[in-house]
C-alpha positions in Angstrom: -48.5 -22.7 -5.8 -44.7 -22.9 -6.1 -42.7 -20.2 -4.3 -41.0 -18.2 -7.0 -38.6 -15.3 -6.9 -38.3 -12.6 -9.5 -34.9 -10.9 -9.6 -34.3 -7.6 -11.5 -32.4 -4.3 -11.0 -32.9 -0.8 -12.3 -29.4 -0.8 -13.8 -30.7 -3.0 -16.5 -32.8 -0.1 -17.7 -29.8 2.2 -17.9 -27.7 -0.2 -20.0 -28.1 1.2 -23.5 -26.4 0.2 -26.8 -27.9 3.0 -29.0 -31.0 3.8 -30.9 -32.4 1.0 -32.9 -30.5 -1.8 -31.1 -32.7 -4.8 -30.7 -31.4 -5.5 -27.2 -32.9 -2.5 -25.6 -34.1 -1.4 -22.1 -37.7 -1.6 -23.2 -37.4 -5.4 -23.1 -37.4 -5.3 -19.3 -40.3 -2.9 -19.2 -42.4 -5.2 -21.6 -41.9 -8.1 -19.2 -42.8 -5.9 -16.1 -46.0 -4.7 -17.8 -47.2 -8.3 -18.2 -46.4 -9.0 -14.5 -48.8 -6.3 -13.3 -51.7 -8.8 -13.8 -53.3 -10.1 -10.6 -52.2 -13.6 -11.3 -48.6 -12.6 -10.5 -49.5 -11.2 -7.1 -47.7 -14.1 -5.4 -44.5 -13.6 -7.4 -41.8 -12.5 -4.9 -39.9 -9.4 -6.2 -36.2 -9.2 -5.2 -33.5 -6.6 -6.2 -30.5 -8.3 -7.9 -27.3 -7.5 -6.0 -24.0 -6.9 -7.8 -22.0 -10.1 -8.3 -19.1 -10.7 -6.0 -15.8 -10.5 -8.0 -15.1 -14.1 -6.9 -18.1 -15.4 -8.7 -17.2 -13.8 -11.9 -13.6 -15.1 -11.6 -14.9 -18.7 -11.7 -15.7 -18.1 -15.4 -13.8 -15.1 -16.6 -10.1 -14.7 -15.9 -8.8 -11.7 -13.9 -7.0 -10.1 -16.8 -10.2 -10.3 -19.0 -12.3 -8.8 -16.2 -9.9 -5.9 -15.7 -9.9 -5.3 -19.4 -13.7 -5.0 -19.5 -13.6 -2.7 -16.5 -10.9 -0.6 -18.2 -12.9 -0.5 -21.4 -16.1 0.8 -19.9 -16.6 4.4 -21.2 -17.2 7.5 -19.0 -19.3 8.9 -21.9 -20.6 7.7 -25.2 -20.3 4.1 -26.4 -17.5 1.6 -26.8 -17.9 -1.5 -29.0 -16.7 -4.9 -27.5 -17.7 -6.5 -30.8 -19.8 -5.4 -33.8 -23.1 -6.1 -31.9 -22.1 -5.5 -28.3 -21.6 -2.0 -27.0 -21.0 -0.5 -23.5 -22.3 2.9 -22.3 -21.2 4.4 -19.0 -23.9 2.4 -17.2 -23.3 -1.0 -18.8 -20.6 -2.3 -16.4 -23.0 -1.8 -13.4 -25.8 -3.6 -15.2 -23.5 -6.5 -16.1 -22.4 -6.9 -12.5 -26.0 -6.9 -11.3 -27.1 -9.3 -14.1 -24.5 -11.8 -12.9 -25.3 -11.0 -9.3 -29.0 -11.7 -9.8 -28.0 -15.1 -11.2 -25.9 -16.0 -8.2 -28.4 -14.6 -5.7 -31.2 -16.7 -7.3 -29.1 -19.8 -7.0 -28.4 -18.9 -3.3 -32.1 -18.7 -2.5 -33.1 -21.8 -4.4 -30.3 -24.0 -3.1 -31.0 -23.0 0.5 -34.7 -23.7 0.1 -36.0 -20.2 0.4 -37.8 -20.8 -2.9 -38.3 -23.6 -5.4 -37.9 -21.6 -8.6 -36.6 -18.1 -9.7 -36.6 -16.0 -12.8 -33.7 -13.6 -13.3 -35.0 -10.7 -15.4 -31.8 -8.7 -16.2 -29.8 -7.2 -19.0 -27.3 -7.7 -20.6 -27.9 -11.3 -21.4 -25.0 -13.8 -21.2 -25.0 -17.0 -23.1 -22.8 -15.8 -26.1 -20.0 -14.6 -23.8 -17.0 -16.9 -23.6 -14.4 -16.9 -20.8 -12.4 -14.1 -22.6 -14.8 -13.1 -25.4 -17.8 -10.8 -25.1 -20.1 -11.1 -28.0 -23.7 -11.2 -29.3 -25.0 -8.6 -26.9 -23.4 -10.4 -23.9 -20.6 -9.2 -21.6 -20.5 -11.8 -18.8 -21.9 -15.3 -19.1 -24.5 -15.1 -16.4 -25.7 -18.7 -16.6 -22.2 -20.1 -16.4 -21.4 -17.9 -13.5 -24.6 -19.3 -11.8 -23.6 -22.9 -12.5 -20.1 -22.5 -11.1 -21.5 -20.6 -8.1 -23.8 -23.5 -7.3 -20.9 -25.9 -7.4 -18.5 -23.7 -5.3 -20.8 -22.2 -2.8 -23.4 -24.9 -2.3 -21.5 -28.0 -3.0 -23.7 -29.0 -6.0 -22.2 -32.1 -7.6 -24.0 -31.7 -10.9 -25.7 -28.8 -12.6 -27.7 -29.0 -15.8 -28.3 -26.1 -18.2 -31.1 -26.1 -20.7 -30.9 -23.2 -23.3 -33.8 -22.7 -25.7 -32.8 -19.3 -27.2 -33.1 -19.2 -31.0 -29.3 -18.6 -31.1 -27.0 -21.3 -29.8 -25.3 -20.6 -26.5 -21.8 -20.9 -27.8 -20.2 -19.1 -24.8 -21.9 -21.5 -22.4 -20.8 -24.5 -24.4 -17.2 -23.2 -24.5 -17.0 -22.7 -20.7 -18.2 -26.2 -20.0 -16.7 -28.1 -22.9 -14.5 -30.1 -20.6 -16.4 -29.9 -17.3 -17.8 -33.2 -16.0 -20.0 -31.4 -13.5 -22.2 -29.5 -15.9 -24.5 -30.8 -18.6 -25.3 -28.2 -21.3 -28.2 -28.8 -23.5 -29.5 -26.5 -26.3 -32.3 -26.3 -28.8 -31.7 -23.5 -31.4 -32.1 -22.6 -35.0 -29.4 -23.9 -37.3 -27.7 -23.0 -39.5 -27.8 -19.6 -37.8 -25.8 -17.2 -35.7 -23.2 -17.9 -34.2 -22.7 -20.9 -36.3 -22.0 -23.4 -33.5 -24.4 -26.0 -32.0 -24.2 -29.0 -34.3 -25.2 -32.4 -33.0 -21.6 -33.5 -33.3 -20.5 -31.0 -30.7 -20.6 -33.2 -27.6 -17.8 -32.0 -25.3 -14.9 -33.9 -24.0 -17.0 -36.1 -21.7 -20.2 -36.3 -23.8 -21.9 -33.8 -21.6 -22.9 -31.4 -24.4 -26.2 -32.1 -26.1 -27.2 -30.0 -29.1 -30.7 -30.4 -30.7 -30.7 -28.0 -33.6 -34.0 -27.0 -35.4 -34.4 -25.8 -39.0 -36.0 -22.4 -39.8 -39.7 -22.8 -39.7 -39.8 -25.3 -36.9 -43.0 -25.1 -34.8 -43.6 -25.4 -31.1 -44.3 -29.1 -31.6 -40.9 -29.6 -33.1 -39.5 -27.7 -30.1 -41.2 -29.8 -27.5 -40.3 -33.0 -29.4 -36.6 -32.1 -29.4 -36.8 -31.3 -25.8 -38.7 -34.4 -24.8 -36.8 -36.9 -26.9 -33.3 -35.6 -27.0 -32.7 -33.3 -24.0 -34.8 -34.3 -21.1 -33.8 -38.0 -21.1 -30.1 -36.8 -20.9 -31.0 -34.4 -18.1 -32.8 -37.2 -16.1 -29.8 -39.6 -16.5 -27.4 -36.8 -15.4 -29.4 -36.4 -12.2 -28.5 -32.7 -11.5 -28.8 -31.1 -8.1 -29.9 -27.8 -9.9 -31.4 -27.0 -13.3 -30.6 -23.7 -14.9 -32.5 -22.3 -18.0 -31.1 -19.9 -20.5 -34.5 -18.6 -21.4 -34.4 -16.9 -24.8 -37.8 -16.0 -26.3 -36.6 -15.2 -29.7 -37.9 -18.4 -31.1 -41.4 -16.8 -31.1 -43.0 -16.6 -34.5 -43.2 -12.8 -34.2 -39.6 -12.3 -33.3 -37.6 -10.2 -35.9 -34.3 -11.9 -35.3 -35.3 -15.6 -35.6 -36.9 -18.0 -38.0 -38.8 -20.3 -35.7 -42.5 -20.5 -35.1 -43.0 -20.9 -31.3 -45.9 -19.4 -29.3 -46.3 -18.5 -25.7 -48.0 -21.8 -25.1 -44.9 -23.6 -26.3 -42.7 -21.9 -23.7 -45.2 -22.8 -21.0 -45.2 -26.4 -22.0 -41.5 -26.6 -22.3 -41.0 -25.0 -18.9 -43.4 -27.5 -17.3 -41.5 -30.4 -18.8 -38.2 -29.1 -17.6 -39.5 -28.7 -14.1 -41.0 -32.2 -14.2 -37.7 -33.6 -15.2 -36.0 -31.8 -12.4 -38.1 -33.3 -9.7 -36.4 -36.6 -9.2 -32.8 -35.4 -8.5 -33.1 -31.6 -7.9 -36.5 -31.5 -6.1 -37.8 -29.0 -8.6 -35.0 -26.5 -8.0 -34.9 -24.4 -11.2 -33.4 -21.0 -11.9 -34.2 -19.3 -15.1 -32.3 -16.4 -16.7 -33.4 -14.1 -19.4 -31.5 -14.3 -22.7 -33.0 -13.2 -26.0 -36.5 -12.0 -27.2 -36.8 -8.9 -29.4 -40.5 -8.4 -30.3 -41.7 -6.6 -27.2 -45.2 -8.0 -27.2 -44.1 -11.5 -27.9 -41.3 -11.2 -25.3 -43.7 -9.9 -22.6 -46.2 -12.6 -23.1 -43.8 -15.4 -23.6 -41.8 -14.5 -20.4 -45.1 -14.3 -18.5 -46.2 -17.7 -19.7 -42.8 -19.1 -18.7 -43.0 -17.5 -15.2 -46.4 -18.7 -14.7 -45.1 -22.2 -15.3 -42.2 -21.7 -12.9 -44.9 -20.6 -10.3 -46.8 -23.9 -10.9 -49.9 -22.1 -12.2 
């Protein structure tokens, strides 16, 4: 069985954007409940540290970081955009979410584990360098990619994003970066309105494979297998990162795709297989979306089992 680490932090449960908000603390509890099963006894639990400021600054400019810190409220809520709010505990959660991403990269790149899952809130893939949005404050997967390059001399990093919403922030960060391949399957047309196949980056290192509402798991796996994984293999990354959104599940209230837990398992296995040649199976996955609690828990569990090689 593959040695797999599971990073999380209690601050993710304290981050709260108000009653009725779909990106709620119970999302983490739903995943944790699924992981109580005996089949996860070999999953290694790790507390996610707070990110070093240096790591955040590789993606987000100093003035933007200071603005976020200054905006964080002492009580109540502050809106960063119509969908993204901060409470007094949100800033700490955001630092630990990014820190879990970099710590997971550290452990996988130094060979302490083959794979890792970073189960944190807030998510990150909509956050641009200077723009929090779509429930996201810092772009955790972008911070992880830049950390792998800066701290571990990775020459190439690939990101595969299968959230129902396009990772517009991640695409923005790496639009002109030769060292990072960004690949996404997502529902289109849909929020945030980006992710067309014509969006390919300055060096043809952006790969978008949009799916129409109603697409099934077979459509998902076909897009992954025919459009994304060949590009990943040709890119020959030293590390593969996954923006793992589970809101493409057929029961999710925010999406219109028809995936099941089995589809996430199959997709994960194929991503790992594609990583073996150049990255020796080094894969770090980060939680993004997923808003039906039962579907989220079961889908994340299936994904983690695949990361574990089960």
